[in-house]
MIDOSE-1310 file (N, C-alpha, C; in nm, 2 decimals, decimal comma, always signed):
residues 177
fhti	+0,08/-0,12/+0,00/+0,00/+0,00/+0,00/+0,09/+0,13/+0,00; +0,19/+0,12/+0,08/+0,28/+0,24/+0,09/+0,34/+0,28/-0,05; +0,37/+0,17/-0,13/+0,43/+0,20/-0,26/+0,33/+0,27/-0,35; +0,20/+0,22/-0,34/+0,09/+0,29/-0,42/+0,08/+0,43/-0,37
lrsc	+0,07/+0,45/-0,24/+0,06/+0,59/-0,19/+0,17/+0,68/-0,23; +0,30/+0,63/-0,23/+0,41/+0,70/-0,27/+0,41/+0,74/-0,41; +0,36/+0,65/-0,50/+0,35/+0,67/-0,64/+0,24/+0,78/-0,67; +0,13/+0,77/-0,60/+0,02/+0,87/-0,62/+0,07/+1,00/-0,57
rqha	+0,14/+1,01/-0,46/+0,19/+1,14/-0,41/+0,29/+1,20/-0,51; +0,37/+1,12/-0,57/+0,47/+1,17/-0,67/+0,39/+1,22/-0,79; +0,29/+1,16/-0,84/+0,22/+1,21/-0,95/+0,14/+1,34/-0,92; +0,09/+1,35/-0,80/+0,02/+1,47/-0,75/+0,12/+1,59/-0,75
yltk	+0,24/+1,56/-0,71/+0,35/+1,67/-0,71/+0,38/+1,71/-0,85; +0,40/+1,61/-0,94/+0,44/+1,63/-1,07/+0,34/+1,69/-1,17; +0,21/+1,68/-1,13/+0,10/+1,74/-1,21/+0,03/+1,84/-1,12; +0,07/+1,97/-1,13/+0,01/+2,07/-1,05/-0,14/+2,08/-1,07
glri	-0,21/+2,08/-0,96/-0,36/+2,09/-0,97/-0,43/+1,96/-0,97; -0,36/+1,85/-0,98/-0,42/+1,71/-0,98/-0,46/+1,67/-0,84; -0,58/+1,62/-0,83/-0,62/+1,57/-0,70/-0,63/+1,42/-0,71; -0,58/+1,35/-0,61/-0,58/+1,21/-0,60/-0,63/+1,17/-0,46
svid	-0,73/+1,08/-0,46/-0,77/+1,03/-0,33/-0,75/+0,88/-0,33; -0,69/+0,83/-0,22/-0,65/+0,69/-0,20/-0,72/+0,65/-0,07; -0,80/+0,54/-0,09/-0,87/+0,49/+0,03/-0,82/+0,35/+0,06; -0,78/+0,33/+0,19/-0,73/+0,20/+0,23/-0,83/+0,13/+0,32
nrdn	-0,89/+0,03/+0,26/-1,00/-0,04/+0,33/-0,95/-0,17/+0,40; -0,83/-0,18/+0,42/-0,77/-0,30/+0,49/-0,81/-0,29/+0,63; -0,82/-0,40/+0,70/-0,84/-0,41/+0,84/-0,97/-0,35/+0,89; -1,07/-0,35/+0,80/-1,21/-0,30/+0,83/-1,21/-0,16/+0,88
kasr	-1,11/-0,08/+0,85/-1,12/+0,06/+0,89/-1,07/+0,14/+0,77; -1,15/+0,23/+0,72/-1,11/+0,30/+0,60/-1,03/+0,42/+0,64; -0,91/+0,43/+0,57/-0,83/+0,55/+0,59/-0,82/+0,61/+0,45; -0,84/+0,74/+0,45/-0,85/+0,82/+0,32/-0,73/+0,91/+0,32
ydly	-0,66/+0,92/+0,21/-0,55/+1,01/+0,18/-0,58/+1,09/+0,06; -0,60/+1,22/+0,09/-0,62/+1,32/-0,02/-0,49/+1,39/-0,06; -0,45/+1,37/-0,18/-0,32/+1,43/-0,23/-0,35/+1,54/-0,33; -0,31/+1,66/-0,29/-0,32/+1,77/-0,38/-0,21/+1,87/-0,35
fehg	-0,14/+1,91/-0,44/-0,03/+2,01/-0,42/-0,04/+2,12/-0,52; -0,10/+2,23/-0,47/-0,13/+2,35/-0,56/-0,01/+2,40/-0,63; +0,11/+2,39/-0,57/+0,23/+2,44/-0,63/+0,32/+2,33/-0,70; +0,26/+2,22/-0,71/+0,33/+2,11/-0,78/+0,47/+2,08/-0,73
iksy	+0,57/+2,09/-0,82/+0,71/+2,05/-0,79/+0,77/+2,15/-0,69; +0,72/+2,27/-0,68/+0,77/+2,36/-0,58/+0,73/+2,31/-0,44; +0,61/+2,25/-0,43/+0,57/+2,19/-0,31/+0,65/+2,06/-0,28; +0,69/+1,99/-0,38/+0,77/+1,87/-0,37/+0,91/+1,91/-0,31
vqfl	+0,97/+2,01/-0,36/+1,10/+2,05/-0,31/+1,08/+2,10/-0,16; +0,98/+2,17/-0,13/+0,95/+2,20/+0,01/+0,94/+2,08/+0,10; +0,87/+1,98/+0,05/+0,86/+1,85/+0,12/+1,00/+1,79/+0,14; +1,08/+1,79/+0,04/+1,21/+1,72/+0,05/+1,31/+1,79/+0,14
vvde	+1,29/+1,92/+0,17/+1,38/+1,99/+0,26/+1,32/+2,02/+0,39; +1,20/+1,96/+0,42/+1,13/+1,99/+0,55/+1,22/+1,97/+0,67; +1,31/+1,88/+0,67/+1,39/+1,85/+0,79/+1,52/+1,92/+0,78; +1,54/+2,01/+0,68/+1,67/+2,08/+0,66/+1,65/+2,23/+0,70
ksig	+1,76/+2,29/+0,72/+1,76/+2,44/+0,73/+1,77/+2,50/+0,59; +1,66/+2,55/+0,54/+1,66/+2,61/+0,40/+1,73/+2,74/+0,40; +1,79/+2,77/+0,29/+1,85/+2,90/+0,26/+1,75/+2,97/+0,17; +1,69/+3,08/+0,21/+1,59/+3,14/+0,14/+1,45/+3,10/+0,18
aepf	+1,35/+3,18/+0,17/+1,22/+3,15/+0,22/+1,15/+3,06/+0,12; +1,16/+3,08/-0,01/+1,08/+3,01/-0,11/+1,18/+2,94/-0,21; +1,14/+2,82/-0,26/+1,22/+2,76/-0,36/+1,21/+2,85/-0,49; +1,32/+2,84/-0,57/+1,31/+2,90/-0,71/+1,22/+2,81/-0,79
ymnk	+1,14/+2,86/-0,88/+1,05/+2,78/-0,96/+1,05/+2,84/-1,10; +1,05/+2,76/-1,20/+1,03/+2,80/-1,34/+0,95/+2,69/-1,42; +0,88/+2,74/-1,52/+0,80/+2,65/-1,61/+0,80/+2,72/-1,74; +0,88/+2,66/-1,84/+0,89/+2,72/-1,97/+0,88/+2,61/-2,07
eeeh	+0,86/+2,66/-2,20/+0,85/+2,56/-2,31/+0,93/+2,62/-2,43; +1,00/+2,52/-2,49/+1,07/+2,56/-2,62/+1,07/+2,43/-2,70; +1,05/+2,45/-2,83/+1,05/+2,34/-2,93/+0,97/+2,22/-2,88; +0,85/+2,25/-2,82/+0,76/+2,14/-2,78/+0,81/+2,07/-2,66
vive	+0,92/+2,11/-2,59/+0,97/+2,05/-2,47/+0,93/+2,14/-2,35; +0,86/+2,09/-2,26/+0,82/+2,17/-2,14/+0,93/+2,14/-2,03; +0,98/+2,25/-1,97/+1,09/+2,23/-1,87/+1,03/+2,30/-1,74; +1,02/+2,22/-1,64/+0,98/+2,27/-1,51/+1,08/+2,23/-1,41
valq	+1,13/+2,33/-1,33/+1,23/+2,32/-1,23/+1,20/+2,39/-1,10; +1,22/+2,32/-0,99/+1,21/+2,39/-0,86/+1,34/+2,35/-0,79; +1,40/+2,45/-0,72/+1,52/+2,42/-0,64/+1,53/+2,51/-0,52; +1,60/+2,45/-0,42/+1,62/+2,52/-0,29/+1,75/+2,47/-0,24
ytdg	+1,82/+2,56/-0,18/+1,95/+2,53/-0,11/+1,92/+2,51/+0,04; +2,00/+2,42/+0,10/+1,99/+2,40/+0,24/+2,14/+2,42/+0,30; +2,15/+2,42/+0,43/+2,28/+2,43/+0,48/+2,35/+2,29/+0,49; +2,29/+2,19/+0,43/+2,35/+2,06/+0,43/+2,46/+2,05/+0,32
meed	+2,53/+1,93/+0,31/+2,64/+1,91/+0,22/+2,60/+1,83/+0,10; +2,48/+1,76/+0,11/+2,44/+1,67/+0,00/+2,36/+1,73/-0,11; +2,37/+1,67/-0,22/+2,29/+1,71/-0,34/+2,18/+1,61/-0,35; +2,06/+1,66/-0,37/+1,94/+1,58/-0,40/+1,86/+1,63/-0,52
vrcy	+1,89/+1,58/-0,64/+1,82/+1,63/-0,76/+1,75/+1,51/-0,81; +1,62/+1,53/-0,83/+1,53/+1,42/-0,88/+1,48/+1,46/-1,02; +1,50/+1,37/-1,12/+1,47/+1,40/-1,26/+1,35/+1,31/-1,31; +1,27/+1,37/-1,38/+1,15/+1,31/-1,44/+1,13/+1,34/-1,59
tnnv	+1,09/+1,25/-1,66/+1,05/+1,27/-1,80/+0,91/+1,22/-1,82; +0,82/+1,31/-1,86/+0,68/+1,27/-1,88/+0,63/+1,20/-1,75; +0,66/+1,25/-1,64/+0,62/+1,20/-1,50/+0,68/+1,06/-1,47; +0,78/+1,02/-1,54/+0,85/+0,89/-1,51/+0,98/+0,93/-1,45
fnpd	+1,01/+0,87/-1,33/+1,14/+0,89/-1,26/+1,25/+0,84/-1,34; +1,36/+0,92/-1,35/+1,48/+0,88/-1,42/+1,59/+0,88/-1,31; +1,62/+0,77/-1,24/+1,72/+0,77/-1,13/+1,86/+0,81/-1,17; +1,90/+0,78/-1,30/+2,03/+0,82/-1,34/+2,03/+0,96/-1,42
ggth	+1,92/+1,03/-1,42/+1,91/+1,16/-1,48/+1,91/+1,15/-1,63; +2,01/+1,20/-1,69/+2,02/+1,20/-1,84/+2,05/+1,34/-1,89; +2,00/+1,37/-2,01/+2,03/+1,49/-2,08/+1,97/+1,61/-2,01; +1,85/+1,59/-1,94/+1,79/+1,70/-1,87/+1,87/+1,74/-1,75
lagf	+1,93/+1,64/-1,68/+2,01/+1,67/-1,56/+2,14/+1,74/-1,61; +2,20/+1,69/-1,72/+2,32/+1,75/-1,77/+2,30/+1,90/-1,80; +2,19/+1,93/-1,87/+2,16/+2,07/-1,91/+2,13/+2,15/-1,78; +2,06/+2,10/-1,69/+2,03/+2,17/-1,56/+2,16/+2,20/-1,49
rtal	+2,25/+2,10/-1,47/+2,38/+2,13/-1,40/+2,46/+2,23/-1,47; +2,47/+2,22/-1,60/+2,55/+2,32/-1,67/+2,50/+2,46/-1,66; +2,37/+2,47/-1,67/+2,30/+2,60/-1,66/+2,32/+2,66/-1,52; +2,30/+2,58/-1,42/+2,32/+2,62/-1,28/+2,46/+2,68/-1,25
tsal	+2,56/+2,60/-1,29/+2,70/+2,64/-1,27/+2,73/+2,77/-1,34; +2,69/+2,77/-1,47/+2,71/+2,89/-1,55/+2,64/+3,02/-1,49; +2,52/+3,00/-1,45/+2,44/+3,12/-1,40/+2,50/+3,17/-1,27; +2,54/+3,08/-1,18/+2,59/+3,12/-1,05/+2,73/+3,18/-1,07
ntya	+2,81/+3,13/-1,16/+2,94/+3,19/-1,19/+2,92/+3,33/-1,25; +2,83/+3,35/-1,34/+2,80/+3,48/-1,40/+2,76/+3,58/-1,29; +2,67/+3,54/-1,20/+2,62/+3,62/-1,09/+2,74/+3,66/-1,00; +2,82/+3,56/-0,96/+2,93/+3,58/-0,87/+3,03/+3,67/-0,93
qkse	+3,06/+3,66/-1,06/+3,16/+3,75/-1,13/+3,10/+3,89/-1,13; +2,98/+3,91/-1,17/+2,92/+4,04/-1,18/+2,91/+4,11/-1,05; +2,89/+4,03/-0,94/+2,88/+4,09/-0,81/+3,02/+4,10/-0,74; +3,12/+4,06/-0,81/+3,26/+4,06/-0,76/+3,28/+3,98/-0,64
llkg	+3,21/+3,86/-0,63/+3,22/+3,77/-0,52/+3,34/+3,68/-0,53; +3,40/+3,67/-0,65/+3,51/+3,58/-0,67/+3,64/+3,66/-0,68; +3,65/+3,78/-0,64/+3,77/+3,86/-0,64/+3,88/+3,79/-0,57; +3,99/+3,79/-0,64/+4,11/+3,73/-0,59/+4,12/+3,58/-0,61
lnag	+4,02/+3,52/-0,67/+4,02/+3,37/-0,70/+4,07/+3,35/-0,84; +4,15/+3,25/-0,87/+4,19/+3,22/-1,00/+4,08/+3,16/-1,09; +4,00/+3,08/-1,02/+3,90/+3,01/-1,10/+3,76/+3,04/-1,05; +3,66/+3,01/-1,12/+3,52/+3,02/-1,08/+3,47/+2,91/-0,99
lsgd	+3,35/+2,91/-0,97/+3,29/+2,80/-0,89/+3,28/+2,67/-0,97; +3,31/+2,56/-0,91/+3,29/+2,43/-0,98/+3,15/+2,38/-0,97; +3,12/+2,28/-1,05/+2,99/+2,22/-1,04/+2,96/+2,16/-0,90; +3,06/+2,10/-0,85/+3,05/+2,05/-0,71/+3,02/+2,16/-0,61
dvre	+3,09/+2,27/-0,63/+3,06/+2,39/-0,54/+2,92/+2,43/-0,54; +2,86/+2,45/-0,66/+2,72/+2,50/-0,67/+2,62/+2,40/-0,64; +2,65/+2,27/-0,64/+2,55/+2,17/-0,60/+2,55/+2,13/-0,46; +2,64/+2,18/-0,38/+2,65/+2,15/-0,24/+2,52/+2,20/-0,17
glta	+2,45/+2,12/-0,10/+2,33/+2,17/-0,03/+2,21/+2,19/-0,12; +2,21/+2,15/-0,25/+2,11/+2,17/-0,34/+2,00/+2,06/-0,34; +1,88/+2,10/-0,34/+1,77/+2,00/-0,35/+1,69/+2,06/-0,47; +1,66/+1,97/-0,57/+1,59/+2,02/-0,69/+1,51/+1,91/-0,75
vvsv	+1,40/+1,95/-0,82/+1,32/+1,86/-0,91/+1,33/+1,92/-1,05; +1,37/+1,83/-1,14/+1,38/+1,87/-1,28/+1,28/+1,78/-1,36; +1,18/+1,84/-1,41/+1,07/+1,76/-1,48/+1,06/+1,82/-1,62; +1,07/+1,73/-1,72/+1,05/+1,76/-1,86/+0,94/+1,68/-1,92
kvpn	+0,87/+1,75/-2,01/+0,77/+1,68/-2,09/+0,83/+1,68/-2,24; +0,86/+1,56/-2,29/+0,92/+1,55/-2,42/+0,83/+1,47/-2,51; +0,81/+1,52/-2,63/+0,72/+1,45/-2,73/+0,77/+1,31/-2,76; +0,89/+1,28/-2,79/+0,94/+1,15/-2,83/+1,07/+1,12/-2,74
pqfe	+1,04/+1,08/-2,62/+1,16/+1,05/-2,53/+1,23/+0,93/-2,57; +1,37/+0,93/-2,56/+1,45/+0,82/-2,58/+1,52/+0,79/-2,45; +1,51/+0,67/-2,41/+1,56/+0,63/-2,28/+1,67/+0,52/-2,29; +1,75/+0,52/-2,19/+1,85/+0,41/-2,18/+1,79/+0,30/-2,10
gqtk	+1,78/+0,18/-2,16/+1,72/+0,07/-2,09/+1,57/+0,07/-2,08; +1,51/-0,05/-2,06/+1,37/-0,06/-2,05/+1,30/+0,01/-1,93; +1,38/+0,03/-1,82/+1,33/+0,09/-1,70/+1,34/+0,24/-1,70; +1,38/+0,29/-1,81/+1,38/+0,44/-1,83/+1,46/+0,51/-1,73
ikln	+1,58/+0,45/-1,70/+1,66/+0,51/-1,59/+1,73/+0,64/-1,63; +1,74/+0,66/-1,76/+1,82/+0,78/-1,81/+1,76/+0,83/-1,94; +1,74/+0,96/-1,95/+1,69/+1,02/-2,07/+1,81/+1,05/-2,16; +1,79/+1,02/-2,29/+1,90/+1,03/-2,39/+1,88/+1,12/-2,50
npev	+1,77/+1,20/-2,50/+1,75/+1,30/-2,61/+1,85/+1,41/-2,60; +1,94/+1,42/-2,70/+2,04/+1,52/-2,70/+1,99/+1,66/-2,70; +1,88/+1,69/-2,77/+1,83/+1,82/-2,78/+1,78/+1,88/-2,65; +1,74/+1,78/-2,56/+1,69/+1,82/-2,43/+1,79/+1,89/-2,34
ksiv	+1,92/+1,85/-2,36/+2,02/+1,91/-2,28/+2,03/+2,06/-2,31; +2,04/+2,10/-2,44/+2,05/+2,24/-2,47/+1,93/+2,32/-2,44; +1,81/+2,26/-2,46/+1,68/+2,33/-2,42/+1,68/+2,36/-2,27; +1,70/+2,26/-2,19/+1,70/+2,27/-2,05/+1,81/+2,37/-2,01
gklv	+1,92/+2,36/-2,06/+2,03/+2,45/-2,03/+2,00/+2,60/-2,06; +1,95/+2,62/-2,17/+1,92/+2,76/-2,22/+1,80/+2,82/-2,13; +1,70/+2,74/-2,11/+1,58/+2,79/-2,04/+1,62/+2,82/-1,89; +1,68/+2,72/-1,83/+1,72/+2,74/-1,69/+1,82/+2,86/-1,67
rdel	+1,92/+2,86/-1,75/+2,02/+2,97/-1,74/+1,95/+3,11/-1,76; +1,86/+3,12/-1,86/+1,79/+3,25/-1,88/+1,71/+3,29/-1,77; +1,64/+3,19/-1,70/+1,56/+3,22/-1,58/+1,64/+3,26/-1,46; +1,76/+3,20/-1,45/+1,84/+3,23/-1,33/+1,92/+3,36/-1,34
i	+1,95/+3,40/-1,46/+2,03/+3,52/-1,47/+1,94/+3,64/-1,47
């Protein structure tokens, strides 16, 4: 049952405005779970960081479309050391990420370096921020809707559409800068 509930919760987060009710009639006592997340993946990120000390009041959120690819991203930093980025294609979890994750990471690193340089935060340093630097404490959900997704393996563990990397990279970088 918990697997079903977790899957329904995930779909409710990934589809803003979707309402799902799950009723558990086991053991002769009905338990009802109503799942609705008005802010979609932004709410998902808030759920993922609930036990962390967040940096900033609200997660960053964007939803843009280019070349029939919809890119939706929510992210928030915490004071933790770990990176937690969850990637989805057409509401299917991609545990190994793929081209959408690569585009997101490139855009994030580029945008934060541009900001740091313009704000003179890197004065006296020979190099900019590395990808590892900008992902420390990051929690994010990267969700794309792709008309003809190509995956690695039957279990869809990794998105392989090369065009998605540049689309995600461009849209995310433009929103962050």
